[in-house]
C-alpha positions as CSV (number, residue, x, y, z in Angstrom):
1,X,81.4,82.9,131.5
2,X,78.3,82.6,129.5
3,X,77.9,81.1,126.1
4,X,76.6,82.3,122.7
5,X,74.7,79.6,120.8
6,X,74.3,80.5,117.0
7,X,71.4,79.2,115.0
8,X,72.1,80.0,111.4
9,X,68.9,79.0,109.6
10,X,66.0,79.9,111.9
11,X,63.0,80.0,109.5
12,X,60.6,83.0,109.6
13,X,57.2,82.0,108.2
14,X,55.9,85.5,108.5
15,X,58.8,86.8,106.3
16,X,59.4,83.8,104.1
17,X,63.1,83.4,104.7
18,X,65.6,82.2,107.4
19,X,67.5,84.4,109.8
20,X,70.6,83.9,112.0
21,X,69.7,84.0,115.7
22,X,72.4,84.2,118.5
23,X,71.3,83.2,122.0
24,X,73.4,84.0,125.0
25,X,73.0,81.9,128.1
26,X,74.6,83.2,131.3
27,X,77.2,81.5,133.5
28,X,75.6,78.7,135.4
29,X,72.6,78.2,133.1
30,X,73.8,74.7,131.9
31,X,74.3,73.3,135.4
32,X,70.9,71.8,135.6
33,X,69.3,74.3,138.0
34,X,65.5,74.8,137.7
35,X,66.0,78.6,137.8
36,X,64.1,80.5,135.1
37,X,65.5,83.5,133.4
38,X,64.1,86.8,132.0
39,X,64.9,87.4,128.3
40,X,66.2,90.4,126.4
41,X,65.7,90.4,122.6
42,X,68.1,92.6,120.7
43,X,68.0,93.8,117.1
44,X,71.1,93.7,114.8
45,X,72.3,90.5,116.5
46,X,75.4,90.4,114.4
47,X,76.6,93.5,116.3
48,X,75.5,92.6,119.8
49,X,78.0,90.3,121.4
50,X,81.7,90.3,122.1
51,X,82.2,87.1,120.1
52,X,84.7,86.0,117.4
53,X,81.7,85.5,114.9
54,X,80.2,88.9,115.3
55,X,80.2,91.1,112.2
56,X,82.0,94.1,113.6
57,X,85.0,94.7,115.8
58,X,83.2,97.4,117.7
59,X,80.1,95.6,119.0
60,X,77.7,96.4,121.9
61,X,79.5,93.8,124.0
62,X,76.1,93.0,125.6
63,X,77.3,89.7,127.1
64,X,80.3,91.2,128.8
65,X,78.3,94.2,130.0
66,X,75.7,92.0,131.5
67,X,78.3,89.7,133.1
68,X,79.9,92.7,134.8
69,X,76.6,94.0,136.1
70,X,75.8,90.5,137.5
71,X,79.3,90.3,139.1
72,X,78.7,93.7,140.8
73,X,75.3,92.5,142.0
74,X,73.6,95.3,140.1
75,X,71.5,93.0,138.0
76,X,70.4,89.4,137.9
77,X,71.3,87.1,134.9
78,X,69.3,87.4,131.7
79,X,69.2,85.4,128.5
80,X,70.0,87.6,125.5
81,X,68.6,86.8,122.1
82,X,70.3,88.6,119.2
83,X,68.4,88.6,115.9
84,X,70.6,89.3,112.9
85,X,69.3,92.0,110.5
86,X,69.1,91.1,106.8
87,X,69.9,92.8,103.5
88,X,66.6,94.7,103.7
89,X,67.3,96.2,107.1
90,X,65.8,99.7,106.3
91,X,62.5,98.0,105.3
92,X,62.3,95.2,107.8
93,X,62.9,97.6,110.7
94,X,60.3,100.1,109.5
95,X,56.8,99.5,110.9
96,X,55.5,100.9,107.6
97,X,57.6,98.6,105.5
98,X,58.1,94.9,106.3
99,X,58.4,95.7,110.0
100,X,55.0,94.2,110.9
101,X,56.1,90.8,109.3
102,X,59.3,91.0,111.3
103,X,57.3,91.7,114.5
104,X,55.1,88.7,113.8
105,X,58.2,86.6,113.4
106,X,59.4,87.5,116.9
107,X,55.9,87.1,118.5
108,X,54.7,84.0,116.6
109,X,57.9,82.0,116.0
110,X,61.0,83.1,117.8
111,X,59.6,83.8,121.3
112,X,57.6,80.6,121.4
113,X,60.8,78.7,120.4
114,X,62.9,80.4,123.1
115,X,60.3,79.9,125.8
116,X,59.8,76.3,124.8
117,X,63.6,75.5,124.6
118,X,65.1,77.5,127.4
119,X,64.1,78.0,131.1
120,X,62.5,81.5,130.7
121,X,60.0,83.7,132.5
122,X,57.7,84.2,129.6
123,X,55.6,87.1,131.1
124,X,55.8,90.6,129.6
125,X,57.3,92.0,132.7
126,X,60.3,89.7,132.2
127,X,60.6,90.1,128.4
128,X,62.6,93.0,127.0
129,X,63.4,94.2,123.5
130,X,66.2,96.6,122.6
131,X,67.8,98.2,119.5
132,X,69.5,101.2,118.2
133,X,68.7,103.6,115.3
134,X,66.1,101.8,113.2
135,X,66.5,98.9,115.6
136,X,65.3,101.2,118.3
137,X,62.3,102.3,116.2
138,X,61.2,98.7,115.6
139,X,61.7,97.9,119.3
140,X,59.4,100.8,120.3
141,X,56.9,99.5,117.7
142,X,57.0,96.0,119.2
143,X,56.3,97.4,122.7
144,X,53.5,99.5,121.4
145,X,51.9,96.8,119.2
146,X,52.5,93.9,121.6
147,X,52.5,95.4,125.1
148,X,51.3,92.0,126.5
149,X,54.5,90.4,125.1
150,X,57.2,93.0,125.6
151,X,57.0,94.9,128.8
152,X,60.5,96.5,128.7
153,X,61.7,98.6,125.7
154,X,65.2,99.9,125.2
155,X,65.7,102.4,122.3
156,X,69.2,103.8,121.9
157,X,69.3,106.6,119.3
158,X,66.0,105.5,118.0
159,X,64.9,106.7,114.5
160,X,61.6,108.0,115.8
161,X,61.6,110.7,113.0
162,X,61.4,107.9,110.4
163,X,58.6,108.4,107.8
164,X,57.8,111.9,108.8
165,X,57.6,111.2,112.6
166,X,54.9,108.6,112.0
167,X,55.5,106.8,115.3
168,X,54.2,109.9,117.1
169,X,50.9,109.6,115.2
170,X,50.5,105.9,115.9
171,X,51.4,105.9,119.6
172,X,48.4,107.7,120.8
173,X,47.7,106.3,124.3
174,X,49.3,104.6,127.3
175,X,49.2,100.9,126.8
176,X,47.8,100.4,130.4
177,X,50.2,97.4,130.8
178,X,53.3,97.0,133.0
179,X,55.8,99.1,131.1
180,X,59.4,100.3,131.3
181,X,60.8,102.4,128.5
182,X,64.4,103.6,128.2
183,X,65.3,106.2,125.6
184,X,68.7,107.8,124.9
185,X,70.6,109.7,122.2
186,X,73.4,112.1,121.8
187,X,72.3,115.6,122.7
188,X,73.5,116.9,119.3
189,X,73.4,113.6,117.5
190,X,72.3,113.7,113.9
191,X,73.2,112.2,110.5
192,X,72.4,113.2,107.0
193,X,72.0,110.2,104.8
194,X,71.1,110.9,101.2
195,X,70.4,114.5,102.0
196,X,67.8,113.8,104.7
197,X,68.7,115.2,108.1
198,X,67.9,112.9,111.0
199,X,68.1,114.8,114.3
200,X,68.4,112.0,116.8
201,X,68.9,114.0,120.0
202,X,66.0,116.5,119.3
203,X,63.6,113.8,118.0
204,X,64.3,111.4,120.9
205,X,63.7,114.2,123.4
206,X,60.5,115.1,121.7
207,X,59.3,111.5,121.7
208,X,60.0,111.3,125.4
209,X,57.9,114.4,126.0
210,X,55.2,112.9,123.7
211,X,55.0,109.8,125.9
212,X,55.0,111.9,129.1
213,X,51.9,113.7,127.7
214,X,50.3,110.3,127.2
215,X,50.6,109.7,130.9
216,X,53.8,107.6,131.2
217,X,55.2,108.2,134.7
218,X,58.9,108.6,135.7
219,X,59.1,105.0,137.0
220,X,58.0,103.8,133.5
221,X,60.0,106.1,131.3
222,X,63.6,107.4,131.3
223,X,65.5,109.7,128.9
224,X,69.3,110.0,128.8
225,X,70.9,112.6,126.6
226,X,74.6,112.2,126.1
227,X,76.4,115.5,125.4
228,X,79.1,113.8,123.4
229,X,77.1,111.0,121.9
230,X,77.3,110.1,118.2
231,X,75.6,107.5,116.0
232,X,78.0,104.6,116.5
233,X,78.2,101.2,118.1
234,X,81.0,102.5,120.4
235,X,78.6,105.0,121.9
236,X,75.8,102.4,122.3
237,X,78.4,100.1,123.9
238,X,79.4,102.9,126.4
239,X,75.8,103.7,127.4
240,X,74.6,100.1,127.5
241,X,75.5,99.2,131.1
242,X,73.5,102.0,132.5
243,X,70.7,101.4,130.1
244,X,70.6,97.7,131.1
245,X,70.7,98.5,134.8
246,X,67.7,100.8,134.6
247,X,65.7,98.8,132.1
248,X,66.3,95.2,133.3
249,X,66.4,95.7,137.1
Protein backbone atom coordinates (compact mmCIF):
# COMPACT_ATOMS: atom_id res chain seq x y z
CA UNK A 1 0.00 0.00 0.00
CA UNK A 2 1.11 3.55 -0.67
CA UNK A 3 1.46 6.28 1.91
CA UNK A 4 0.01 9.80 2.21
CA UNK A 5 2.43 12.36 3.69
CA UNK A 6 0.76 15.54 4.98
CA UNK A 7 2.56 18.91 5.06
CA UNK A 8 0.33 21.28 7.02
CA UNK A 9 2.16 24.58 6.59
CA UNK A 10 3.60 24.76 3.08
CA UNK A 11 4.14 28.48 2.52
CA UNK A 12 2.98 30.07 -0.73
CA UNK A 13 4.98 33.26 -1.40
CA UNK A 14 2.82 34.10 -4.40
CA UNK A 15 -0.31 34.07 -2.22
CA UNK A 16 1.12 35.20 1.11
CA UNK A 17 -0.17 32.31 3.25
CA UNK A 18 0.43 28.62 3.95
CA UNK A 19 -1.44 25.65 2.53
CA UNK A 20 -1.84 22.01 3.46
CA UNK A 21 -0.32 19.68 0.86
CA UNK A 22 -0.87 15.89 0.82
CA UNK A 23 1.63 13.77 -1.09
CA UNK A 24 0.90 10.15 -1.97
CA UNK A 25 3.85 7.88 -2.66
CA UNK A 26 3.00 4.49 -4.20
CA UNK A 27 3.85 1.09 -2.83
CA UNK A 28 7.55 0.40 -3.21
CA UNK A 29 8.62 4.04 -3.42
CA UNK A 30 10.47 4.01 -0.08
CA UNK A 31 12.48 0.86 -0.83
CA UNK A 32 15.47 2.79 -2.14
CA UNK A 33 14.96 2.07 -5.84
CA UNK A 34 16.35 4.70 -8.26
CA UNK A 35 13.10 4.55 -10.26
CA UNK A 36 11.59 7.97 -11.06
CA UNK A 37 7.85 8.60 -11.02
CA UNK A 38 5.45 10.83 -12.94
CA UNK A 39 3.39 13.24 -10.83
CA UNK A 40 -0.31 14.12 -10.76
CA UNK A 41 -1.27 17.39 -9.01
CA UNK A 42 -4.90 17.45 -7.79
CA UNK A 43 -7.02 20.37 -6.57
CA UNK A 44 -9.14 20.22 -3.39
CA UNK A 45 -6.58 17.93 -1.80
CA UNK A 46 -8.67 17.51 1.34
CA UNK A 47 -11.19 15.54 -0.77
CA UNK A 48 -8.75 13.51 -2.87
CA UNK A 49 -7.57 10.52 -0.83
CA UNK A 50 -9.14 7.60 0.99
CA UNK A 51 -7.49 8.61 4.25
CA UNK A 52 -8.68 9.16 7.86
CA UNK A 53 -7.61 12.82 7.73
CA UNK A 54 -9.52 13.71 4.57
CA UNK A 55 -12.25 16.31 5.00
CA UNK A 56 -15.13 14.27 3.57
CA UNK A 57 -16.39 10.73 3.93
CA UNK A 58 -17.05 10.55 0.18
CA UNK A 59 -13.68 11.40 -1.40
CA UNK A 60 -12.25 10.74 -4.84
CA UNK A 61 -10.30 7.78 -3.39
CA UNK A 62 -7.54 8.62 -5.86
CA UNK A 63 -4.94 6.54 -4.04
CA UNK A 64 -7.02 3.36 -4.01
CA UNK A 65 -8.16 3.92 -7.62
CA UNK A 66 -4.55 4.24 -8.76
CA UNK A 67 -3.45 1.21 -6.74
CA UNK A 68 -6.17 -0.91 -8.37
CA UNK A 69 -5.15 0.25 -11.85
CA UNK A 70 -1.51 -0.57 -11.09
CA UNK A 71 -2.51 -3.97 -9.68
CA UNK A 72 -4.40 -4.73 -12.90
CA UNK A 73 -1.37 -3.61 -14.98
CA UNK A 74 -3.47 -0.87 -16.59
CA UNK A 75 -1.23 1.95 -15.36
CA UNK A 76 2.21 2.51 -13.91
CA UNK A 77 2.60 4.01 -10.41
CA UNK A 78 2.34 7.79 -10.07
CA UNK A 79 2.96 10.21 -7.24
CA UNK A 80 -0.17 12.21 -6.41
CA UNK A 81 0.06 15.67 -4.84
CA UNK A 82 -3.22 16.96 -3.37
CA UNK A 83 -3.32 20.69 -2.64
CA UNK A 84 -5.98 21.71 -0.13
CA UNK A 85 -8.25 24.56 -1.18
CA UNK A 86 -8.69 27.47 1.21
CA UNK A 87 -11.55 29.59 2.51
CA UNK A 88 -11.43 31.68 -0.67
CA UNK A 89 -11.83 28.74 -3.05
CA UNK A 90 -14.16 30.55 -5.47
CA UNK A 91 -11.57 33.27 -5.94
CA UNK A 92 -8.36 31.24 -5.82
CA UNK A 93 -9.62 28.76 -8.43
CA UNK A 94 -10.79 31.53 -10.76
CA UNK A 95 -8.13 32.60 -13.30
CA UNK A 96 -9.67 36.09 -13.15
CA UNK A 97 -9.57 36.27 -9.37
CA UNK A 98 -6.58 35.01 -7.39
CA UNK A 99 -6.10 32.03 -9.70
CA UNK A 100 -2.95 33.40 -11.29
CA UNK A 101 -1.27 33.69 -7.87
CA UNK A 102 -2.32 30.11 -7.10
CA UNK A 103 -0.91 28.96 -10.45
CA UNK A 104 2.39 30.68 -9.66
CA UNK A 105 2.47 28.86 -6.32
CA UNK A 106 2.26 25.51 -8.10
CA UNK A 107 4.82 26.40 -10.77
CA UNK A 108 7.31 28.46 -8.73
CA UNK A 109 7.13 26.82 -5.27
CA UNK A 110 5.33 23.49 -5.03
CA UNK A 111 6.56 21.72 -8.18
CA UNK A 112 10.22 22.66 -7.56
CA UNK A 113 9.87 21.31 -4.01
CA UNK A 114 8.31 18.04 -5.18
CA UNK A 115 10.89 17.58 -7.94
CA UNK A 116 13.72 18.38 -5.52
CA UNK A 117 12.47 16.13 -2.70
CA UNK A 118 11.04 13.12 -4.54
CA UNK A 119 12.28 10.98 -7.42
CA UNK A 120 10.15 12.48 -10.18
CA UNK A 121 10.11 12.77 -13.94
CA UNK A 122 9.88 16.54 -14.12
CA UNK A 123 9.09 16.92 -17.85
CA UNK A 124 5.64 18.18 -18.87
CA UNK A 125 4.76 14.87 -20.52
CA UNK A 126 5.01 13.26 -17.08
CA UNK A 127 3.31 16.04 -15.11
CA UNK A 128 -0.48 16.05 -14.85
CA UNK A 129 -2.99 18.34 -13.17
CA UNK A 130 -6.60 17.48 -12.33
CA UNK A 131 -9.64 18.87 -10.57
CA UNK A 132 -13.41 19.07 -10.59
CA UNK A 133 -15.81 22.00 -10.90
CA UNK A 134 -13.76 25.16 -10.29
CA UNK A 135 -10.82 22.82 -9.64
CA UNK A 136 -11.31 21.64 -13.21
CA UNK A 137 -11.36 25.23 -14.45
CA UNK A 138 -8.07 26.14 -12.77
CA UNK A 139 -6.54 22.86 -14.01
CA UNK A 140 -7.42 23.81 -17.59
CA UNK A 141 -5.99 27.28 -17.01
CA UNK A 142 -2.75 25.77 -15.70
CA UNK A 143 -2.43 23.64 -18.82
CA UNK A 144 -3.15 26.60 -21.09
CA UNK A 145 -0.94 29.08 -19.22
CA UNK A 146 1.96 26.68 -18.53
CA UNK A 147 1.93 24.02 -21.28
CA UNK A 148 5.67 23.51 -20.82
CA UNK A 149 4.99 22.46 -17.19
CA UNK A 150 1.67 20.56 -17.28
CA UNK A 151 1.26 18.30 -20.31
CA UNK A 152 -1.74 16.33 -19.05
CA UNK A 153 -4.97 17.98 -17.89
CA UNK A 154 -7.93 16.27 -16.24
CA UNK A 155 -11.07 18.37 -15.83
CA UNK A 156 -14.10 16.60 -14.35
CA UNK A 157 -17.29 18.67 -14.46
CA UNK A 158 -15.19 21.79 -15.10
CA UNK A 159 -16.71 25.25 -14.57
CA UNK A 160 -15.81 26.41 -18.07
CA UNK A 161 -18.88 28.68 -18.07
CA UNK A 162 -17.41 30.72 -15.18
CA UNK A 163 -17.24 34.48 -15.68
CA UNK A 164 -19.37 34.43 -18.84
CA UNK A 165 -17.47 31.58 -20.51
CA UNK A 166 -14.26 33.58 -20.36
CA UNK A 167 -11.98 30.55 -20.76
CA UNK A 168 -13.30 30.15 -24.33
CA UNK A 169 -12.11 33.70 -25.06
CA UNK A 170 -8.65 33.12 -23.56
CA UNK A 171 -7.88 29.68 -25.03
CA UNK A 172 -7.52 30.82 -28.62
CA UNK A 173 -4.92 28.44 -30.08
CA UNK A 174 -3.34 25.02 -29.78
CA UNK A 175 -0.38 25.22 -27.39
CA UNK A 176 1.80 23.25 -29.85
CA UNK A 177 3.17 21.25 -26.92
CA UNK A 178 2.76 17.56 -26.06
CA UNK A 179 -0.79 17.54 -24.71
CA UNK A 180 -3.44 15.22 -23.35
CA UNK A 181 -6.74 16.68 -22.11
CA UNK A 182 -9.55 14.71 -20.46
CA UNK A 183 -12.99 16.35 -20.06
CA UNK A 184 -16.13 14.87 -18.56
CA UNK A 185 -19.46 15.85 -17.04
CA UNK A 186 -22.95 14.54 -16.53
CA UNK A 187 -24.94 14.86 -19.75
CA UNK A 188 -27.67 16.79 -17.92
CA UNK A 189 -25.52 18.01 -15.02
CA UNK A 190 -26.26 21.50 -13.80
CA UNK A 191 -26.54 23.42 -10.56
CA UNK A 192 -28.13 26.76 -9.77
CA UNK A 193 -26.22 28.49 -6.96
CA UNK A 194 -27.53 31.93 -6.01
CA UNK A 195 -29.86 31.92 -9.00
CA UNK A 196 -27.08 31.51 -11.57
CA UNK A 197 -27.59 28.36 -13.70
CA UNK A 198 -24.37 26.45 -14.41
CA UNK A 199 -25.00 23.91 -17.23
CA UNK A 200 -21.99 21.61 -16.80
CA UNK A 201 -22.87 18.99 -19.40
CA UNK A 202 -23.69 21.48 -22.14
CA UNK A 203 -20.75 23.78 -21.37
CA UNK A 204 -18.22 20.93 -21.18
CA UNK A 205 -19.37 19.57 -24.53
CA UNK A 206 -19.12 23.05 -26.05
CA UNK A 207 -15.61 23.51 -24.68
CA UNK A 208 -14.57 20.15 -26.16
CA UNK A 209 -15.88 21.32 -29.55
CA UNK A 210 -14.05 24.62 -29.07
CA UNK A 211 -10.74 22.79 -28.55
CA UNK A 212 -11.42 20.55 -31.54
CA UNK A 213 -11.86 23.66 -33.69
CA UNK A 214 -8.48 24.88 -32.43
CA UNK A 215 -6.88 21.74 -33.85
CA UNK A 216 -6.66 19.34 -30.91
CA UNK A 217 -6.71 15.79 -32.27
CA UNK A 218 -8.49 12.72 -30.90
CA UNK A 219 -5.29 11.35 -29.36
CA UNK A 220 -4.89 14.64 -27.45
CA UNK A 221 -8.46 15.23 -26.31
CA UNK A 222 -11.22 13.09 -24.86
CA UNK A 223 -14.80 13.90 -23.81
CA UNK A 224 -16.95 11.63 -21.62
CA UNK A 225 -20.58 12.52 -20.94
CA UNK A 226 -22.21 10.49 -18.17
CA UNK A 227 -25.96 10.13 -18.68
CA UNK A 228 -26.57 9.87 -14.92
CA UNK A 229 -23.76 12.13 -13.68
CA UNK A 230 -24.41 14.80 -11.06
CA UNK A 231 -22.18 17.39 -9.38
CA UNK A 232 -20.79 15.33 -6.51
CA UNK A 233 -17.61 13.62 -5.28
CA UNK A 234 -19.30 10.22 -5.58
CA UNK A 235 -19.63 10.72 -9.33
CA UNK A 236 -16.06 11.97 -9.74
CA UNK A 237 -14.91 8.98 -7.70
CA UNK A 238 -16.85 6.65 -10.00
CA UNK A 239 -15.44 8.17 -13.20
CA UNK A 240 -11.90 8.61 -11.88
CA UNK A 241 -10.43 5.17 -12.77
CA UNK A 242 -11.32 5.51 -16.45
CA UNK A 243 -10.18 9.14 -16.45
CA UNK A 244 -6.84 8.13 -14.91
CA UNK A 245 -6.31 5.28 -17.33
CA UNK A 246 -6.76 7.48 -20.40
CA UNK A 247 -5.04 10.59 -19.06
CA UNK A 248 -2.04 8.98 -17.33
CA UNK A 249 -1.25 6.05 -19.61
